[in-house]
N, C-alpha and C positions, 0 to 999 in steps of 0.2 A: 502495499499498501503506499504510494508515495507520500512526502511530508507536508497535509494541507494544513495553515496555519491560524485557520477557525477553530478545529482540533484544538489547534496548542490555546488558541485563545482561550476558549469555552473552558478548557482546566485550570488558565490561570485564572480566569475568573470565581470560577465558584471557590477554587482553592483558597483563594483571596479573601471570600465571605467565609468560607472556614476556619481557616484561620484569626478572622475579626472577631468572627461570631461565636464559634462550635459549634454551629447549625449543623447538623450533618449532613453529608455529601449528596445523600441518594435521593431526599428531598428536591437538590437544586442539580443535579446532575440529570438524572432521566428524564426530566421533565425538558431539558435541553438539547438531549439525543433525540428526542422522540420532535419536538413541535420546531428546535430550529436547525436540525442536523438531519432531519430526515428520517432517522436510522429508523427502522422498523419496531416492535414494542417491545417482540421478545429477547431480540439483538443488544436492545438499550438494557433491556433489565439485566442482561449477561454482563456484560462489557461492566456496566457499573458495581455489581457484584466485588469482581477481582478489580476494580478500582477502589471501590470499597477496604477489601479486605487487605487491599496492598499498601495503603494509608494507614488502618487502623491497625494494623502489625506491628508498624514500627511504634504507633502512638500504644500501644499496648502494652511493646517492650517497656517502654518508658514508668507506663504507670506501675507496671507489677518489681521496678527496680527502688521504685520509691514507698511500694510494701503499703501501698492503700488500700488495692482491690480488695472486694470485701468478698473474697471466695464461698463463705456459705450460702447466700445468696445468689452466688452467679453459679454455684449446683444445681441450686431447685430452676433459677433459670434456662440452665441447656439440657434440665431433663426433660422442660419442657420443646425448647425450642430444635433440638437437636432431632430428636425420633418425629419430629409434625415436620420436619424442612424434608427430613429423607421419602415419608410418605408419603407429599405432594414434588419432591421428586421422581418417585414411580410412576407418580399418577400423569404427570406432565408425557414421561417415555412412553408409558402404552398409550394415552392419550391421540391421536393425529396430528401434525401441522396445520392446521387450517386457518383463512382470513377470520373467522367465529372466533377462534381463541384470541388472537393477536387482538381481536375489539373487545373478548372482556379481559384481558391484562389491561387496555387501554383505558375501560373502563371503573378496573380493581386501584388503579394507580392514581386515577381521576378523585374515588372516592378518601382514599390513605391521604391522598393531598389535603384535602378538605381539614378532616381526620388530623395531621399531621399540624394546622395552622391554627386551629381549634385550640390542641393541647398546646403553644405555645403560647395563645393569647390565656388560656385560663390556668396555670403551669403555678400559680403564685394560690389562687382559689384549691384546686387540688390537693395541693401539697397543707394547707390548711383543713382543709377538710380531713383530712386525712388524721392530722394531727388530734385534731379535737376528740377523734375516737378512739384513737389508738390512748388519751387520757381518761378517755370517762371510763373504758370500758379496758382495762390492758387485757389482762386474762384473758379473754374471748376474742382479743383485735388480734393478740401471738397467736393463738390455737391456730389460728385462719391462715395467718402467714403464710406458711407453708403451700399448701396447697394452693392460693391463688397466686404465689409467685411463681408455681408450676404453670398453671393456665396463663397467664401473662406471659411466661414465657413460649408457650404454644402458641397463643397469637401472635409476638412477634415472628417466630419461625413464619408460619403460614405468611404474613406479609411482606416481609422480607424474602423470601423465597419467592412469589409469584410477582414481587412490584418493585423488588431492593428496596425500595423505603420501608423507614417504621423501627429500624435498631437505636434513632438516635433518640430526637424530640419523643417517639413515642414511646422508647425506654424509658427513657428519664423521670416521665411525667408518671406513670406507674409506680416507677418505683419509690418516690416525695413521696407516694399514695400509701402502699407497704408498710413505707419503712422511713417514715416523717423524722423520728426521731435517730434514727442509726444512721443516715445516711446525709454525712457532712458534703459541704459542693468537692471537694476535690475525691472524696469517696464514691460517688456519683458521678460521675462523670469519670472514673476510671475504671470502677466496675461494668457501666453503660460501655464504656469503648473496649474491652478485654473479652466482656462475653458478645462481642459483632463480630470477634477474629474469625473463631471456630460457624460461627452458623453463616456469615456470609462465605469464609471458607469451603465449606460443605456444601452450599447452596449453589457458590459457582463455580466451582466443578462441576457438581450435576449440571446444569447448565450449557460447560464448557464441553460435556457430553454431548448433550443433544443440540450441536452449534451453535451455539444461541451467545460466542463469545468470538469479537473481532480483537485479533489482537494487534493490531495494526494502528484501529483507532487507541486502543487502550493506552499504549505504547508516546501515544499525541498527548492525550487526557494527560497521564503522568507525566510528559515532558513540560504541561504547564505548571501543571496543578503544586508541585515542588516547591518548586519558587512561589506560587500565589500565595500557598499558607506560609510560608514564610515571611511575608513582604505584610501579607493581614496580620499577622501575630504581632507584626514588631507597631502595625498602626493603632492595635485594639486600643491603647489605654486614652488613644487620643479619640476613636468613637465615641459618637452616643450610642455604646448597645442596646437599650432600650425602645428608641429611637427606630435600630434599624433591626431587629426582632419581631416589631410590630407591621416595620415598613414589607417583612421578609413574606411574613403570615399573610398580612396580604395578600401578597402573589400569589403564595399557594392557593388562598382563596377562591383568587382570579384564574388562575393554570387548573385547579382542581375542577371548578366548575366547566372550563370549555373544552378539557378531556372526555368530563361524564356526558354531555350535550355532542361531541364528534359524531 
């Protein structure tokens, strides 16, 4: 595949926003691939899964070295997400590649983008609600935590496998609700990122076997995203993060609505 600077520019732009705000790349990259670059939905999902796996593998290694990953919560999430992802990959393998399935992926992607936008806007309220429930009836809340965490993992596994979106913003909101006192900001980010590594590697490998990964496109996206993340991280302290997050949420609402109506 010949070098196309628009692909590098897309990686640079998404990387910059991720570095500045921490918003998951899947919610941004997959719509860019589908709507701006004209990539087929299934190929966009497969390629973005590997894009996420490679970038989060680096970030996850750094967080693991710092010792702030909550491994108990991580194991519960993986108990739900990995089997669900594997089952869906088997379903994708057994079903025929048809325009109907591409249309299904497109509409699912739109729905998950809308859900991600709402989660970003209501993150504070969800955290406050979880905290209130945790303090009101601690014993009952903790009794339900393990099962609900596995269920949350299963939901994330399904969404990420089918759309490549969900491991970042949605995962963080779920963890804040389920562990409102335990999840400090640093532990939340670390656990969320490290959980995404095996999930995106598994889902990405399955999509690669299905022929849904464009390696040339992936390389060009990574060529732009690496400096983009570094530039975004350097500019993060100067940026109005709250305003940016609301702007991104609004953009996701518009894009999600457009994909559902496509």
